[in-house]
C-alpha positions in Angstrom: 41.5 23.8 -2.8 42.6 27.4 -2.1 40.2 30.1 -1.7 41.3 33.4 -2.7 41.9 35.6 -1.3 40.3 39.3 -0.8 42.5 40.7 -3.9 41.9 37.8 -6.3 38.2 38.8 -5.8 35.8 40.1 -8.0 34.2 43.3 -6.8 31.0 44.0 -5.0 28.9 44.6 -7.8 27.0 46.9 -5.2 29.7 49.2 -4.7 30.9 49.3 -8.8 29.4 53.1 -10.5 27.3 50.6 -13.1 25.1 50.3 -10.7 25.3 53.6 -8.9 23.8 54.1 -12.7 21.2 51.8 -12.4 20.3 52.6 -8.8 19.6 56.0 -10.0 17.5 55.2 -12.9 15.9 52.4 -11.2 14.5 55.9 -8.6 13.3 58.2 -11.9 11.9 55.9 -13.4 10.1 54.7 -10.0 9.3 58.4 -9.2 7.5 58.7 -12.8 6.0 55.6 -13.0 4.5 56.7 -9.3 3.6 60.4 -10.4 1.7 59.1 -13.4 -0.3 56.3 -12.5 -0.9 57.1 -9.1 -4.6 56.5 -9.5 -4.1 53.5 -10.9 -1.8 51.2 -8.0 -3.8 53.3 -5.2 -6.8 51.1 -6.9 -5.3 48.4 -7.3 -4.2 48.0 -3.7 -7.3 46.6 -1.5 -6.5 43.9 -5.0 -3.3 43.6 -3.9 -3.4 43.3 0.0 -6.7 40.6 -0.5 -3.9 38.6 -2.8 -0.9 39.2 -1.1 -3.1 37.1 1.7 -3.1 33.4 0.2 0.3 34.0 -1.4 1.9 34.7 2.0 0.4 31.2 3.3 1.7 29.8 0.6 5.1 30.4 0.2 5.9 31.6 3.6 4.3 28.0 5.4 4.9 25.8 2.0 1.7 24.7 1.6 2.6 22.3 5.1 3.5 19.2 3.0 0.2 16.9 4.7 2.6 17.3 8.1 0.3 20.2 9.9 1.1 19.7 13.9 3.8 17.3 13.9 6.2 18.9 15.9 9.9 19.1 13.8 11.5 16.4 13.9 8.9 13.6 13.9 8.0 13.5 10.5 9.1 10.4 9.7 7.8 8.3 12.7 5.2 6.7 13.5 2.4 7.8 15.7 2.7 5.8 19.5 -0.8 4.1 21.2 -2.3 6.3 23.4 -1.4 3.3 25.8 2.0 2.6 25.6 4.0 3.5 27.4 7.1 4.7 27.4 
């Protein structure tokens, strides 16, 4: 299997003129949305913060999958008895 050299690779999207045009368009759209709808956006901010808490828990902790408190690497092992010696 041969890997393409640096000359054969496709150009980076973020360094193209097309991407620069999209970034300018997105910046202008963002400015006009902020200027015209600032009251609506700031009015919804407390609800967005409250919604962020459960979403961060679900996506950052990945729901724990029933293994809360299990050390890494010990998910497949059976728990030992307290009286058992090693």
